[in-house]
C-alpha positions as CSV (number, residue, x, y, z in Angstrom):
1,M,5.3,-17.3,-16.3
2,T,4.5,-13.9,-17.8
3,T,3.0,-11.2,-15.7
4,Q,0.1,-9.3,-17.0
5,R,1.0,-5.7,-17.6
6,T,-0.9,-3.1,-15.6
7,R,-3.3,-1.2,-17.8
8,K,-2.3,2.6,-17.9
9,G,-4.9,4.9,-16.3
10,N,-7.4,6.6,-18.4
11,K,-6.3,9.9,-19.7
12,Q,-9.8,11.4,-18.9
13,N,-8.7,11.0,-15.3
14,L,-5.6,13.2,-15.5
15,N,-7.2,16.4,-14.2
16,L,-8.9,14.4,-11.5
17,K,-5.8,12.9,-10.4
18,R,-4.1,16.3,-10.2
19,M,-7.0,17.6,-8.2
20,L,-6.9,14.6,-5.8
21,R,-3.1,15.2,-5.4
22,S,-3.6,18.8,-4.5
23,Q,-6.6,18.2,-2.1
24,M,-5.4,15.1,-0.1
25,T,-7.2,14.4,3.0
26,P,-5.2,14.8,6.2
27,A,-5.0,11.0,6.7
28,E,-3.6,10.5,3.1
29,N,-1.2,13.5,3.5
30,R,0.0,11.9,6.9
31,L,0.7,8.6,5.2
32,W,2.3,10.2,2.2
33,L,4.9,11.9,4.4
34,Q,5.9,8.4,5.6
35,L,6.0,6.9,2.0
36,R,7.4,9.7,-0.2
37,A,10.7,9.8,-1.9
38,G,11.6,6.2,-1.0
39,Q,11.6,6.8,2.8
40,F,9.9,3.5,3.5
41,Q,12.0,0.5,2.8
42,N,13.6,2.3,-0.2
43,L,10.4,1.9,-2.2
44,N,8.9,4.3,-4.6
45,F,5.2,5.0,-4.2
46,R,3.2,7.2,-6.4
47,R,0.1,9.0,-5.1
48,Q,-3.3,9.1,-6.8
49,H,-2.1,6.7,-9.4
50,G,-4.3,5.6,-12.3
51,I,-4.8,1.9,-13.1
52,G,-7.4,1.5,-15.9
53,P,-10.6,3.2,-14.9
54,Y,-9.6,3.5,-11.3
55,I,-7.4,5.8,-9.2
56,V,-5.5,4.2,-6.2
57,D,-4.4,6.3,-3.2
58,F,-0.9,5.1,-3.3
59,F,1.0,2.5,-5.6
60,C,4.2,0.9,-5.6
61,A,5.1,-0.6,-9.0
62,E,8.0,-2.7,-7.7
63,K,5.7,-4.6,-5.2
64,R,2.7,-4.3,-7.3
65,L,0.9,-2.9,-4.3
66,A,-1.9,-0.4,-4.0
67,I,-2.7,1.2,-0.5
68,E,-6.2,2.7,0.0
69,V,-6.9,5.2,2.6
70,D,-10.7,4.7,3.5
71,G,-13.1,7.2,5.1
72,D,-16.4,6.7,6.6
73,I,-17.9,6.3,3.1
74,H,-16.5,2.9,2.7
75,A,-18.6,1.4,5.3
76,F,-21.9,2.1,3.5
77,E,-23.3,-1.1,1.3
78,G,-23.1,0.8,-2.2
79,Q,-19.4,1.8,-1.6
80,I,-18.6,-1.6,-0.2
81,K,-19.7,-3.2,-3.6
82,K,-17.8,-0.6,-5.6
83,D,-14.6,-1.2,-3.7
84,K,-15.2,-4.9,-4.3
85,E,-15.4,-4.4,-8.0
86,R,-12.4,-2.3,-8.0
87,E,-10.4,-4.9,-6.0
88,N,-11.3,-7.7,-8.4
89,Y,-10.0,-5.4,-11.1
90,L,-6.8,-4.7,-9.6
91,K,-6.3,-8.3,-8.5
92,N,-6.7,-9.4,-12.1
93,F,-3.5,-7.5,-12.8
94,G,-1.7,-9.2,-9.8
95,I,-1.9,-6.0,-7.6
96,K,-2.3,-6.5,-3.8
97,I,-4.5,-4.0,-2.1
98,I,-3.9,-3.0,1.7
99,R,-6.7,-0.7,3.2
100,Y,-6.3,1.4,6.2
101,N,-8.9,3.7,7.6
102,N,-8.5,7.3,8.3
103,H,-8.8,7.1,12.0
104,D,-6.0,4.6,12.3
105,I,-3.6,6.6,10.3
106,L,-4.4,10.0,12.2
107,T,-4.2,8.4,15.6
108,N,-1.6,5.7,15.3
109,I,0.8,6.0,12.2
110,E,3.7,4.0,13.9
111,E,1.3,1.0,14.1
112,V,0.2,1.6,10.6
113,M,3.6,1.6,9.3
114,D,4.6,-1.5,11.4
115,D,1.6,-3.3,9.7
116,L,2.5,-2.1,6.4
117,F,6.1,-3.3,7.0
118,R,4.9,-6.8,8.0
119,R,2.3,-7.1,5.2
120,I,4.9,-6.1,2.5
121,N,7.3,-8.6,3.8
122,L,4.6,-11.2,3.8
123,Y,4.0,-10.5,0.0
124,S,7.7,-10.7,-0.7
125,T,8.7,-13.4,-3.2
126,S,11.8,-14.0,-1.3
127,P,12.1,-17.1,0.9
128,N,10.6,-17.0,4.2
129,P,13.2,-15.6,6.3
130,S,11.6,-17.1,9.5
131,L,12.6,-20.6,8.4
132,Q,15.4,-22.1,10.7
133,R,18.5,-22.6,8.8
134,R,21.5,-24.8,9.8
135,G,24.2,-23.0,11.6
136,R,24.0,-19.6,13.6
137,R,20.6,-18.1,13.9
138,A,20.6,-14.4,12.6
139,P,19.9,-11.8,15.5
140,E,16.7,-10.2,15.6
141,K,16.6,-6.8,14.2
142,P,14.2,-3.8,15.1
143,C,11.7,-2.7,12.7
144,P,13.3,0.3,10.7
145,V,10.0,2.2,11.1
146,S,9.0,1.8,14.9
147,G,12.2,0.6,16.3
148,R,10.4,-2.3,18.0
149,D,11.7,-6.0,17.7
150,R,10.5,-7.9,14.9
151,I,10.7,-11.6,14.3
152,L,12.9,-12.8,11.4
């Protein structure tokens, strides 16, 4: 099975991406501090990454994952329709989209990171680690982000 290659972002968006990176919202900045430089699960995330005509807030090429940070405007009908079109476009390239709202990131970043950890591992192509195998059961390990116990 061949994977469809992601379309490179439009060159016309280059200045817009630069501007968005320099003027990140407080929520985007807070999440970026958790994701940058391989700090989260040794994954490399890009911020304000162009894919075709769209710019996603954060993108991990290795996991084919886009993270969107949504403000209040995303609750309006017109924006919901645009977001749906954008999601369909990205899904055509096999990109998974995870959305968080500004309020959750600003008030509960630990829970957001725990949720992201669970969802990334849910999308993993490796065998489900929660399947019982013969022999000894692996001990439960704490989540590397929050330190809370997680189910293997």
